[in-house]
N, C-alpha and C positions, 0 to 999 in steps of 0.2 A: 646650365648651372642648377645644381639641386636646390629645391626650395629651402631657405634658411629656417623655415618653421619647423621642418622635420627634424632639426637638430634638438628641439626641446625635450623630446621623450628620453633619448639616452643620457642627456645631461641632468634631467630631473632625477633619473635613477641614480646617477653618481651622487647628487647632492643627498639623496635619501641615504644611500650607504654611508657617506661621510657623516651625517647626523647621527646615525646609529652607533658608529664608531666613537665619535667624540662624547656623545651624551650617555651611552649605555655600556660601552665596551672599553673605554679608556681604562687601562691597568690590568686588563684581563690578559691571559697568556697569548691569545692569538691577535692582540690588537696591532703589534708592529708588522706582523706578516700580512694582515688584512690591509693596513695602510700602505704597505709596499705594493701589493697587488692592485690596489686602487690607483696608486701613483702611475704604475705602468699602464693601466687602462686609460687614464687620463692623457698621457703622452700619446697612445695610439689614436685616440679620439681626435686630439689636435691635429696630429699628422694627417689623418684622413680628411678633416674639414676645419681648418683654422678659422675661417669666417664664421662657420656654424658654432664652433666652440665659444667664440667671443659673443656672438648673438645670444646664445643660451645663457651665459653667466651674467650678461647684461640685463637680461629679462627676469632674473630671479627677483621674487618679492622679498621683503626684509622681515618676514615673520621669524626667522631664525638667524639674526644678523651674524652671530659669531661664525656659524658654519658657511653661510653665503659669502661672507667677507673673505674668509680664508680660501675658499675655492675660487673666487674670483681673482684674487691676487696671485694664487698659484697658477692659474690659466694664463694670466697676462705675463707673468714671469716666464713661464715656459715657452710662450710664443716669442718673447724677447730673446730667450736663449736659442730658440730654433733658428731665428733669422741671424742670430750672432755667431752661430757655428759651434755651439756647445755640443759635447758629445751626448749620446744617449744616456750614459751613466751620470753625466753632470746635470742633465735635465731631470732625470729621475731623482737625484738628490735634492735639486731645487724645489721640484713639485712636492715631494715629501715634506720638505722644510715649510713650504707655503701652507700646506694642509695642518701642519702641527705647530706653527710659529706661536700661536696663542693659547696652547693647552693649558697654560697656568693662569689664564684670565678670562676663560669662557664665561663663568658667571658674572664677572666684573663687566665684561662686554655687553651681556644681556641687560644688566642693571643700568649701564650709562645710556644704552640705546633708548631706554624707556623713560630716562628722567629729563626733566625740562630745564634743568640748570647745568651749567658747565661743570666738568669733573672737579671734585673737591681736591683739596691737598692730599688727603689720604689716598684718593683714587689715582692721583698723579704719581704718588710714590709707588703704588702697586704697579702702574703702567711701566714705570721706569726699571722695575725689578723683573718684569715678566720675561724678558729674553734670557736672563740667567736662570730663572726658576724653571722655564720651560725646557731649557737645554738639561738642567740637572734631572728633571722629572723623566725625560726621554732616555737619558743615560742610565737611570735607575731601572726603567722598564727594559733595558738590554739593548738599546740601539747602539750599533757599533759603526755605523757609517759616519766617519769623521767629518765629511764635507757637509752632509745634512745637519749635524750638530752644530758646526761652525756657522752655517747660514743662519740657523735659528738664533744663536747667541748674538750674531752681528747684524741682524736685519734692521735695527734702528741706529746703527753706527753711521757716521758720515765723514766725508773726506776733509771737513773743516774741523773735525775734532769735537764738534758740539753734540754728537749723538750719545747714545747710552746702550748698555750699562757701564762700559769701561772708558768711552771717550777716545777709542783709537781713531786715528786720522787715515787708517789704510784698511777698511773693511774689504773683504773679498769682493770681486766683481759680482759673483752670484748673489751675495747677500745685499750688495748695493742695488742690484736689479729687483730683488724681492722687496726691499725697503720702498723703493720708488713705485712698484706696483701697489704695495700696501697703502701708501699715503695717497695715490691717485684714487684707488678704490674708496678710501675713506671720504675724500673730498666730493665725490659724486653721489654719495648716500646721504639721504636726509636724516637729521636727528630732530627730536622734539625741540631742542634748544637752538637749532640752526637749520637753515634750508640747505639743500644739496646744490653744489655747483653744477652748471652744465658742463659736459665733457670738454668742450673747447675752452671754456673759463677755467676749468681746473688745470689744464695744460698750461695756460697762460700764467696762472699763479705759480705753477712749479717752476716755470722758467724764471720768473721774478725772484723766487726764493733760492735758486741755484745758479749763481753766476759762474762764469769761467768754464772750466773743463767739465763741470757736472752737466752742463747743457747738452753734451754729446749723448749722454745717457737718455735724456728725455727726448732728444731727436730719434734715437733708436726705439723708444717705447711708442712714439707717435707712428713710426713705421710699423711696429707690431700691432697696434690696435686701431690705428686711423685717428684722425682729428675728431671724426664723428663715428665712434666704434659700432660695428654691427650690433643691432638690438637696442640702440638708443633712438630718440625721436628727433625729427628736424622739421623745419618749416621750409616749404618750397616757394620759389618766386611766384608761382600761380596761386598761392595761399593754401595749397593742400598741406596736410600734415601727414608725415611718412615715418615709418620705421626703416632704419638703414639695414641693408642685407649684406653688404660687402665693405671692405675697408677701401678708402680712397688711397691713392699712391701718388708720389711726387708732390709738387708745390700745389698743383690745382685741387687735389683731394676731391675726386668727383665720383663717389661711390654709387653703386646701384641702390635704390630704395623702393620700398613699396608703399604707395599712397594708401592711407586708411581713412582719412576724412577729407572731404573737399572743402573749398574756401568757405563754404556756409556751415562747416562743421557737421555735415551730415555723413553718416557712415557710407563707406565704399567697400565693395569687393576688393581685397588687396590687389593693387595694380602696379606693375613694375614701372619705374620711371628712371631714365638715364639722366643723372644730374649733370652731364656735360652739355645737355640741351638748354638753351637759354630759359625756356619756360619752366623747367624743372630744376634750375640751379638752387643749391641750398642757400637759404637766407640766413639761417642760423639755427641753433638748437631750439627745439620746441620748448618755450617756457610755459608759464601757467595759461591756460586756455579757458575762456568763458563756457558756460553751459555744461560744466562737468565733463568736458571732452577728454581732459588728461585721464581722468579715471577710467574712461571707456577704452583707452588704447591697449592696455595689457589684456583685456578682454577680448578685443578684436584679434590680437596676436594669437592668444590661446585657441580661439575659434578657428583660425587659419590653420594651426597646427593639426586641428582634428579633421579638417576638410579632406 
């Protein structure tokens, strides 16, 4: 298996391209064609190495939350679609929609990510209107992909009719998948006014919030990204702290991981561990660790990518 650390370089380049498009080239004549090309590149990268794709987007820092969140949600949605049998054209539209779903609220996302209080009433109003505003903006820019546009406008709709902006109870399958990826990505990301949820806790919360038939969509997303997605951190039975390298499959969810810290929190050369072995079974997602260990983990991953 190729080292997951090698996936960071191409995905960091994708992230930089998306940041340039959203921050500096939104509205320019080539914007849509450039986003279209980037969507196609993303689909190819996922097909070549789906574990590496998830690893990379889970490792993104949050210095540019709006860009990172859109890319992370787009990749999760695309992998959901890949294992669901979506066509290449359908995946392409879904990826494009993921990258552009928040074009009408990029500044607001940046503002809310840095504030310590929960969103204000005015901010909540802007949030509820952003799917329609984003759809309209993309249409004005010349986007003619009707599926892409519909996914953007419906990505916050839900089968119970409690979504927005229209309250339809029959959102497109593709929009429902992107909306699920969007919510999951938001839950595992820290805000100043709330802590991030561990990935397995985020999944449990989504199950609790989505009874009935909607749970099948969450089952599919767990299949797509894993209960402990590549790129996230876990604690092992022997006390080591590791980064997940592959998705687990089936009920057991026993991915390959790379140990980064030993039980005494001393740094290790990244060492592969098979979590099907009793000594290396996953105890749970790595929570706050003493002695500043949590802050060291991304640096150890970055160093492994350069080795």
